[in-house]
C-alpha positions in Angstrom: 12.4 24.2 8.9 15.4 23.0 10.9 13.1 21.6 13.5 11.1 19.5 10.9 14.4 18.3 9.4 15.6 17.1 12.8 12.3 15.6 13.9 11.5 13.7 10.7 15.3 12.9 9.9 15.4 9.4 8.5 17.6 7.0 10.5 20.4 5.1 8.9 19.6 1.6 7.4 21.8 -1.3 6.7 19.7 -3.4 4.4 19.7 -2.8 0.7 16.6 -2.1 -1.3 15.5 -2.8 -5.0 13.1 -0.9 -7.2 11.4 -3.7 -9.1 8.4 -5.6 -7.9 6.6 -8.7 -9.0 3.2 -9.6 -10.5 0.3 -12.2 -10.3 -1.9 -13.9 -12.7 -4.5 -16.6 -12.9 -8.2 -17.3 -13.7 -11.4 -16.9 -11.9 -15.2 -16.0 -12.8 -16.4 -12.5 -13.1 -20.0 -11.5 -12.9 -21.1 -9.4 -15.9 -23.9 -6.9 -14.9 -24.7 -6.2 -18.5 -26.2 -9.6 -19.1 -26.2 -11.1 -15.6 -23.8 -13.9 -16.6 -20.7 -15.4 -15.0 -17.8 -15.4 -17.3 -14.3 -17.0 -17.0 -11.6 -14.3 -17.0 -7.8 -14.4 -17.1 -6.6 -12.0 -14.4 -3.1 -10.2 -14.8 -1.7 -8.0 -12.2 1.4 -6.0 -13.3 3.8 -4.4 -11.0 1.6 -1.4 -10.5 -1.0 -3.6 -8.9 -3.8 -2.7 -11.3 -6.1 -5.6 -12.0 -6.4 -6.5 -15.8 -9.1 -8.8 -17.0 -8.7 -10.6 -20.3 -11.2 -13.0 -22.1 -8.5 -15.7 -21.9 -4.8 -16.3 -21.2 -4.3 -16.5 -25.0 -5.6 -13.0 -25.4 -3.2 -11.7 -22.8 -0.2 -13.6 -24.4 -1.1 -12.0 -27.7 -0.7 -8.5 -26.3 -4.4 -7.8 -26.7 -5.9 -4.9 -24.5 -7.6 -5.9 -21.2 -11.4 -6.0 -21.2 -11.4 -4.1 -18.0 -8.7 -2.5 -15.8 -9.4 -1.9 -12.2 -7.5 0.5 -10.0 -8.2 -0.8 -6.5 -7.6 2.5 -4.6 -10.4 3.0 -2.0 -11.8 -0.5 -2.4 -12.4 -3.2 0.2 -11.9 -6.8 -0.7 -14.8 -8.9 0.7 -15.4 -12.6 0.9 -19.1 -13.0 1.9 -22.4 -11.7 0.7 -23.5 -10.9 4.3 -20.6 -8.4 4.7 -21.3 -6.9 1.3 -25.0 -6.3 2.0 -24.2 -4.8 5.3 -22.0 -2.2 3.5 -24.8 -1.7 0.9 -27.3 -1.0 3.6 -25.0 1.4 5.4 -24.4 3.4 2.1 -28.2 3.6 1.3 -30.1 4.1 4.6 -33.8 3.5 4.3 -33.5 1.0 1.5 -32.5 -2.3 3.2 -32.5 -5.8 1.8 -31.5 -9.0 3.6 -29.1 -11.4 1.9 -31.7 -14.2 1.9 -34.3 -12.1 0.2 -33.2 -12.9 -3.5 -30.2 -10.5 -3.8 -29.5 -9.1 -7.3 -26.2 -11.0 -7.2 -26.2 -14.9 -6.9 -22.9 -16.6 -6.3 -23.1 -20.0 -7.8 -20.1 -21.5 -6.1 -20.6 -20.1 -2.5 -17.1 -18.6 -2.5 -17.4 -15.0 -3.6 -14.8 -12.3 -3.9 -16.2 -8.8 -4.1 -14.4 -5.4 -4.5 -16.6 -2.7 -2.8 -16.1 1.0 -3.1 -18.2 3.8 -1.4 -18.6 5.6 -4.7 -17.3 3.6 -7.7 -18.5 0.5 -9.4 -18.4 -2.8 -7.5 -16.8 -5.8 -9.0 -17.9 -9.5 -8.4 -15.8 -12.6 -8.7 -16.0 -16.2 -7.5 -13.8 -19.2 -7.3 -14.5 -23.0 -6.7 -13.1 -23.7 -3.3 -12.5 -22.0 0.0 -8.8 -22.5 -0.4 -8.7 -20.7 -3.6 -10.8 -18.0 -2.1 -8.4 -17.3 0.7 -5.5 -17.1 -1.8 -7.3 -14.7 -4.3 -8.4 -12.7 -1.2 -4.8 -12.2 -0.3 -4.0 -11.1 -3.9 -6.9 -8.6 -3.9 -5.8 -7.2 -0.6 -2.3 -6.7 -1.9 -3.7 -4.8 -4.8 -5.8 -2.5 -2.6 -3.0 -2.1 -0.2 -0.5 -0.9 -2.8 -3.0 1.2 -4.8 -4.0 3.1 -1.6 -0.4 3.9 -1.1 -0.5 6.2 -4.3 1.5 9.3 -3.1 5.0 9.1 -4.0 7.3 9.5 -0.9 10.2 10.6 -3.0 8.4 13.8 -3.9 9.6 15.7 -0.8 7.8 18.9 -1.7 4.8 18.1 -3.9 3.4 15.2 -1.8 3.6 17.1 1.6 2.1 20.2 0.0 -0.8 18.2 -1.3 -1.6 16.4 1.8 -1.4 19.5 3.9 -3.8 21.3 1.5 -6.2 18.4 1.8 -5.9 18.3 5.6 -6.4 22.1 5.9 -9.5 22.0 3.6 -11.1 19.3 5.8 -10.1 21.1 9.0 -11.8 24.3 7.6 -15.0 22.2 7.4 -14.5 21.0 11.0 -13.2 17.6 10.0 -10.1 16.7 11.9 -8.4 13.3 12.5 -7.6 10.6 10.1 -9.5 10.0 6.8 -10.0 6.5 5.3 -10.4 7.9 1.8 -7.0 9.5 1.8 -5.9 6.9 -0.7 -4.8 6.7 -4.3 -3.3 9.2 -6.5 -3.9 12.9 -6.0 -6.8 13.0 -8.4 -8.5 10.1 -6.8 -8.0 11.7 -3.4 -9.6 15.0 -4.6 -12.5 13.1 -6.2 -13.0 11.3 -2.8 -12.9 14.8 -1.2 -15.5 16.1 -3.5 -17.7 13.0 -3.2 -17.6 13.2 0.7 -19.9 16.2 0.6 -21.6 15.7 -2.7 -22.6 12.0 -2.3 -25.0 12.6 0.6 -26.7 15.4 -1.2 -27.2 13.5 -4.3 -28.5 10.5 -2.4 -31.0 12.5 -0.5 -32.3 14.1 -3.7 -32.4 10.9 -5.9 -33.1 7.9 -3.7 -36.7 8.9 -2.7 -37.5 9.0 -6.4 -36.2 5.5 -7.2 -38.8 3.0 -8.2 -39.0 -0.7 -8.2 -38.0 -3.5 -5.7 -35.4 -3.0 -3.0 -32.8 -4.8 -5.0 -33.4 -3.0 -8.1 -33.3 0.4 -6.3 -30.1 -0.5 -4.7 -28.6 -1.5 -8.1 -29.8 1.7 -9.7 -28.3 3.8 -7.0 -25.0 2.2 -7.3 -25.0 2.9 -11.1 -25.8 6.5 -10.4 -23.1 6.8 -7.7 -20.6 5.3 -10.1 -21.5 7.7 -13.0 -21.2 10.7 -10.7 -17.8 9.4 -9.4 -16.5 8.9 -12.9 -17.4 12.5 -13.8 -15.9 14.0 -10.7 -12.7 11.9 -11.2 -12.5 13.1 -14.8 -12.7 16.8 -13.6 -10.2 16.5 -10.8 -7.7 14.7 -13.0 -7.7 17.5 -15.6 -7.7 20.3 -12.9 -5.0 18.6 -10.9 -2.7 18.3 -13.9 -3.4 22.0 -14.9 -2.5 23.0 -11.3 0.8 20.9 -11.3 1.7 22.7 -14.6 0.9 26.1 -13.2 2.9 25.4 -10.1 6.0 24.2 -12.2 5.7 27.4 -14.3 5.9 29.6 -11.2 8.7 27.5 -9.6 11.6 29.4 -11.2 10.5 33.0 -10.2 9.7 31.7 -6.7 13.0 30.1 -6.3 14.8 33.3 -7.3 12.7 35.4 -5.0 13.3 33.0 -2.0 17.2 33.2 -2.6 16.9 37.0 -2.6 14.7 37.5 0.4 15.7 34.4 2.5 17.3 36.4 5.4 14.4 38.7 5.7 11.9 35.7 5.4 13.6 33.9 8.3 13.7 37.0 10.4 10.1 37.8 9.7 9.1 34.1 10.5 11.0 34.1 13.8 9.3 37.4 14.9 5.8 36.2 14.1 6.4 32.7 15.5 7.5 34.2 18.8 4.4 36.1 19.2 2.3 33.0 18.1 4.1 30.9 20.8 3.1 33.4 23.5 -0.5 32.9 22.5 -0.6 29.2 21.8 1.9 27.5 24.1 0.1 28.1 27.4 -3.2 26.7 26.0 -1.4 23.9 24.2 0.6 22.9 27.4 -2.7 22.8 29.3 -4.4 20.5 26.8 -1.2 18.3 26.7 -1.0 17.9 30.5 -4.6 17.1 31.1 -5.9 15.4 27.8 -2.9 13.9 26.1 0.0 13.1 28.4 -2.0 10.5 30.4 -2.8 8.5 27.2 0.5 8.7 25.2 1.9 5.4 26.6 -1.5 3.7 26.1 -1.6 4.8 22.5 2.0 3.8 21.9 1.5 0.4 23.6 -1.5 -0.3 21.3 0.5 0.5 18.3 3.6 -1.3 19.3 2.2 -4.7 20.2 0.6 -5.7 17.0 3.1 -3.9 14.7 6.1 -5.5 16.4 4.4 -9.0 16.2 4.0 -8.4 12.4 7.5 -7.5 11.9 8.7 -10.5 14.1 6.6 -12.7 11.8 8.3 -11.1 8.7 11.6 -12.2 10.4 10.3 -15.7 11.0 8.9 -16.2 7.5 12.3 -15.1 6.1 14.1 -17.4 8.4 11.9 -20.3 7.4 12.8 -19.7 3.7 16.4 -19.6 4.7 16.2 -23.0 6.4 14.6 -24.6 3.4 17.5 -23.3 1.2 20.0 -24.6 3.8 18.2 -28.0 3.9 18.6 -28.2 0.1 22.2 -27.5 0.3 22.6 -30.3 3.0 20.8 -32.7 1.0 22.7 -32.2 -2.2 20.0 -30.5 -4.2 22.4 -29.3 -6.8 22.8 -26.0 -8.5 19.6 -26.2 -10.5 17.5 -26.7 -7.2 19.4 -23.8 -5.6 18.6 -21.6 -8.6 14.8 -22.5 -8.2 14.9 -21.8 -4.5 16.6 -18.4 -4.9 14.2 -17.4 -7.7 11.3 -18.2 -5.4 13.0 -16.4 -2.5 13.3 -13.2 -4.6 9.5 -13.1 -4.9 8.9 -13.7 -1.2 7.9 -10.2 -0.2 5.3 -10.1 -3.0 3.8 -13.5 -2.4 0.4 -12.6 -0.9 -0.2 -15.9 0.8 3.2 -16.3 2.4 3.0 -12.7 3.6 -0.5 -13.1 4.8 0.5 -14.3 8.3 2.6 -11.2 8.7 -0.3 -8.9 7.6 -2.7 -10.6 9.9 -0.6 -9.8 13.0 -0.9 -6.0 12.5 -4.6 -6.3 11.5 -5.1 -6.9 15.3 -4.4 -3.3 16.0 -7.2 -1.9 18.0 -7.2 1.6 19.5 -10.4 0.8 21.5 -11.6 3.8 23.6 -8.7 6.0 22.4 -10.2 5.9 18.9 -13.3 7.8 20.0 -11.4 10.1 22.3 -9.0 11.3 19.7 -11.5 11.3 16.8 -9.7 8.5 14.9 -12.1 7.1 12.4 -10.5 3.8 12.2 -7.2 2.1 12.6 -7.0 1.1 8.9 -4.8 4.0 8.1 -2.2 2.8 10.4 -2.6 -0.8 9.6 -2.1 -0.3 5.8 1.0 1.8 6.4 2.6 -0.8 8.8 1.8 -3.5 6.1 3.5 -1.5 3.4 6.6 -1.1 5.7 6.7 -4.8 6.4 6.7 -5.7 2.8 9.5 -3.3 2.1 11.5 -4.6 4.9 11.0 -8.3 3.7 12.2 -7.4 0.2 15.1 -5.4 1.5 16.2 -8.4 3.7 15.8 -10.9 0.7 17.6 -8.4 -1.7 20.4 -8.0 0.7 20.8 -11.7 1.2 20.9 -12.1 -2.6 23.6 -9.7 -3.0 25.7 -11.0 0.0 25.4 -14.6 -1.2 26.3 -13.6 -4.8 29.4 -11.8 -3.5 30.5 -14.6 -1.4 30.0 -17.2 -4.1 32.1 -15.2 -6.6 34.9 -14.8 -3.9 34.8 -18.3 -2.4 33.1 -20.5 -4.9 30.3 -22.9 -4.1 32.2 -25.8 -2.5 30.6 -25.1 1.0 27.2 -23.7 -0.1 25.6 -24.4 3.3 28.2 -22.6 5.3 28.2 -19.6 3.0 24.3 -19.4 3.2 24.4 -19.6 6.9 27.0 -16.8 7.2 25.0 -14.5 4.8 21.7 -15.3 6.7 23.2 -14.4 10.0 24.4 -11.0 8.8 21.0 -10.2 7.1 19.1 -11.2 10.3 21.3 -8.9 12.4 20.7 -6.0 10.0 17.1 -6.7 9.7 16.7 -6.4 13.5 18.3 -2.9 13.5 16.4 -1.8 10.4 13.1 -3.2 11.8 13.7 -1.2 15.0 14.4 2.0 13.2 11.4 1.7 10.8 9.1 1.0 13.7 10.2 3.8 15.8 9.7 6.2 12.8 6.3 4.6 12.3 5.3 5.0 15.8 6.4 8.7 16.0 4.4 9.4 12.8 1.4 7.6 14.0 1.4 9.4 17.3 1.5 12.7 15.4 -1.4 11.7 13.2 -3.5 10.9 16.3 -2.5 13.8 18.6 -1.9 16.8 16.4 -5.5 16.8 14.8 -7.0 16.5 18.2 -4.9 19.4 19.7 -5.8 21.5 16.7 -9.4 20.8 17.2 -9.2 21.7 20.9 -7.3 24.9 20.2 -9.5 26.1 17.2 -12.2 27.8 19.2 -9.8 30.0 21.2 -7.0 30.5 18.8 -8.5 30.6 15.3 -10.2 34.0 15.8 -6.9 35.4 16.9 -4.9 34.3 13.9 -6.0 37.0 11.4 -4.3 39.7 13.4 -0.9 38.0 13.1 -1.2 38.2 9.3 -0.8 42.1 9.7 2.7 41.3 11.0 3.8 39.9 7.7 4.8 42.1 4.8 2.5 41.7 1.7 5.5 40.6 -0.4 6.1 37.7 2.0 2.5 36.5 2.4 3.0 33.9 -0.3 5.8 32.2 1.6 4.7 32.7 5.2 1.3 31.3 6.0 -0.1 31.9 9.6 -1.9 28.6 9.6 1.3 26.7 9.0 3.2 28.6 11.5 0.4 27.9 14.0 0.5 24.2 13.4 4.4 24.3 13.7 4.1 25.8 17.1 1.5 23.1 18.1 3.8 20.4 16.8 6.7 21.8 18.8 4.6 21.6 22.0 3.9 17.9 21.7 7.1 16.6 19.9 9.2 16.3 23.1 6.6 14.0 24.7 6.3 11.9 21.6 10.1 11.5 21.2 10.6 10.6 24.9 7.8 8.0 24.9 9.3 6.2 21.9 12.9 6.6 23.4 11.9 5.2 26.7 10.4 2.1 24.9 13.7 1.7 23.1 15.8 2.0 26.3 13.7 -0.5 27.9 14.0 -2.8 24.9 10.3 -3.2 24.8 9.2 -5.2 21.6 12.9 -5.5 20.6 13.4 -1.8 20.0 17.0 -0.5 19.8 18.3 2.8 21.1 19.3 5.3 18.4 22.9 5.3 19.8 23.3 1.6 19.1 25.6 0.9 16.1 26.0 -2.6 14.8 29.6 -3.8 15.3 29.4 -5.6 11.9 28.0 -2.5 10.0 29.5 -3.4 6.7 30.3 0.2 5.5 30.8 -1.2 1.9 27.6 -3.1 1.8 25.6 -0.3 0.1 28.1 -0.6 -2.9 26.5 -3.9 -3.6 23.2 -2.2 -4.2 24.7 -0.7 -7.4 25.3 -4.1 -8.8 22.8 -5.6 -11.3 20.2 -7.9 -9.8 21.3 -11.5 -9.7 19.7 -13.7 -12.3 19.6 -17.0 -10.3 18.0 -19.2 -13.0 20.9 -18.3 -15.2 23.5 -18.5 -12.5 22.5 -21.9 -11.2 20.1 -23.4 -13.7 22.2 -23.2 -16.9 19.5 -21.0 -18.5 22.0 -19.2 -20.6 21.1 -16.7 -23.3 22.0 -17.7 -26.8 24.9 -15.9 -28.4 27.2 -13.3 -26.9 25.7 -10.7 -24.6 27.4 -7.5 -23.7 27.4 -6.2 -20.2 25.2 -3.3 -21.1 22.7 -5.6 -22.9 22.8 -8.1 -19.9 21.6 -5.4 -17.5 18.8 -4.4 -19.9 17.8 -8.0 -20.5 17.6 -8.9 -16.9 15.9 -5.7 -15.9 13.2 -6.5 -18.4 12.9 -10.1 -17.4 12.7 -9.1 -13.7 9.5 -7.3 -14.3 8.1 -10.2 -16.3 8.6 -12.8 -13.6 5.2 -13.9 -12.4 4.5 -14.7 -8.8 2.0 -17.4 -9.1 0.4 -19.4 -6.2 1.1 -23.1 -6.5 -1.7 -25.3 -5.2 -0.6 -28.0 -2.9 0.3 -31.2 -4.4 -0.4 -30.2 -7.9 2.2 -30.9 -10.6 2.2 -28.4 -13.5 4.8 -30.1 -15.7 3.3 -30.9 -19.1 -0.1 -29.5 -18.2 -1.9 -27.8 -21.0 -3.4 -24.4 -20.7 -6.1 -24.4 -18.0 -9.0 -22.2 -18.9 -10.9 -22.7 -15.6 -10.8 -20.6 -12.5 -8.0 -21.5 -10.2 -5.3 -19.9 -8.0 -2.3 -18.3 -9.8 0.5 -20.9 -10.2 3.3 -22.1 -12.6 6.0 -19.4 -13.0 7.8 -21.2 -15.9 4.6 -21.6 -17.8 4.3 -17.9 -18.8 7.5 -16.3 -17.7 8.7 -15.5 -21.1 5.3 -15.0 -22.7 4.2 -11.8 -21.1 4.2 -8.6 -23.3 4.0 -5.0 -21.9 0.4 -4.2 -21.0 -1.2 -1.1 -22.2 -3.9 -0.1 -19.7 -6.8 0.9 -21.7 -10.5 0.1 -20.7 -12.1 -1.5 -23.6 -15.9 -2.1 -23.5 -17.1 -5.6 -23.3 -18.0 -6.9 -26.7 -21.8 -7.5 -27.3 -21.0 -10.7 -29.1 -19.2 -13.0 -26.7 -19.4 -16.6 -25.4 -21.4 -16.5 -22.1 -21.6 -19.1 -19.5 -25.2 -19.9 -18.2 -25.6 -18.3 -14.8 -27.0 -21.5 -13.3 -24.2 -23.7 -14.6 -20.5 -22.9 -14.7 -19.4 -25.4 -17.5 -15.8 -26.7 -17.3 -14.3 -30.1 -18.1 -14.3 -32.3 -15.0 -10.6 -33.1 -15.1 -9.8 -29.3 -15.0 -11.5 -28.7 -11.7 -9.7 -29.8 -8.6 -11.5 -29.4 -5.5 -8.9 -29.1 -2.6 
């Protein structure tokens, strides 16, 4: 236990962090499979990144339930029918159709947006221009990225226990290495685990019996797959909740037993571990010398280059936003303009388009030949994790800047705004460089472990697995619930490779490769009291600079509640270039999200309930998307 604590000990960070996140909204066209019509929908994405579809913006503003709610875990966001049909053909071998051969989905605009899932229902959207398509694709990718990251990291016991159980289950079936469908909440992951083996069996049994044209058979198979997945997910959800309740009920007696027998448990574990090490270490060291050590630096370099470029781009994007704020101060933009800039800055980490250049850098990650050698299914697991960390660091930098600027303005006033802004910016960038280094080093260590440990376990399994049962006899029966041979075996393997991983990352830091810092480096301006600012309420810049004061007296307690609620209601909309939103009436047509002020105070809490599409509704003809000419702007 001490080894794991030391190995995975989180480094100290200097940036502050906030808990709240932003949301998106806008309009686009959705394809309704029930009647084969394209229908205009208002899309609202709350801070949990589920996609809620409403008949109109007015329906959302009235607090009505969404027509459809989509959890994007496990989905892929696509922008072409060619890519979509390629995935369809792979999922249904033997029944192939080309895109040009009258596909069952016809996108009228030529700019589709498709959410594809290997088991669940697919969702089809379209927009009017390529520019809008890129913007909405960034939004959908954000939803997928966040939904895939569904296991809470603050659950330091339940989350590792769950992931270890899934990993051990797959290893027992001979499936080592990373798994792309380890995404979403625990019930979703369990459903994916069931479907991994169930899906091929059902496909082999049902597909030969499907009748009709190729497109119809493909469509029928997708409907069957979705129905099976829903049933499996329903079962895993109920069983997982029951399991969690059962574990919680046993927690008290187990804790009491652990405290009573802790000394004996530690002694027994050390005794068995020493014998395991005698068996495992010689074999593990041989594999390490011949099959792993020659490739550690290559793996690390493949990880470091695109990841570090992505974090550097985060720094550059943040710096560019700071330059704009400084320009506003120099040009005498006034307090109201400063308030608008700060409100926009606070949304920066969750703006899908502005962050897209950062995400694209790390998407270049390619393990090439190492991927096949170490049985890594794809680099997507590492790409998604790096992108989540990049977004967190961006928001930490923005939030730290907000708190420092607010503190400086309260102490010094706003007579020299540009100088104060520059000083706060320099402090934040220095802290970002240190935190970025710490986050990346931790990410590199974890990624190396995810690549190397499964490979070593797979190589050791033939010779070591048959020997493990005899070690169980060395554990008292009363201790067998706490001391698992499989876990102790993996701990020995981890110890054998951890030194090489730590040294590889340390050498990269010593050489200052990719702007990594040594662990011993401490910032001279470390601001020991900075984290006290994190306890302050978030700054309402619109009120502070824009004069948007609440009517009537507001107590300090009420002020925190009001702003906390309003913070979650701020909508990060994508503003089309050159488009003035002032005085514009509600636009019912498909366009990119825009205009924060238009709906900021109109959003009500969303109850995520899936409501079937009404049979009586206004449909748009499939061959003609009707919309007033003055409401469509082609960029």
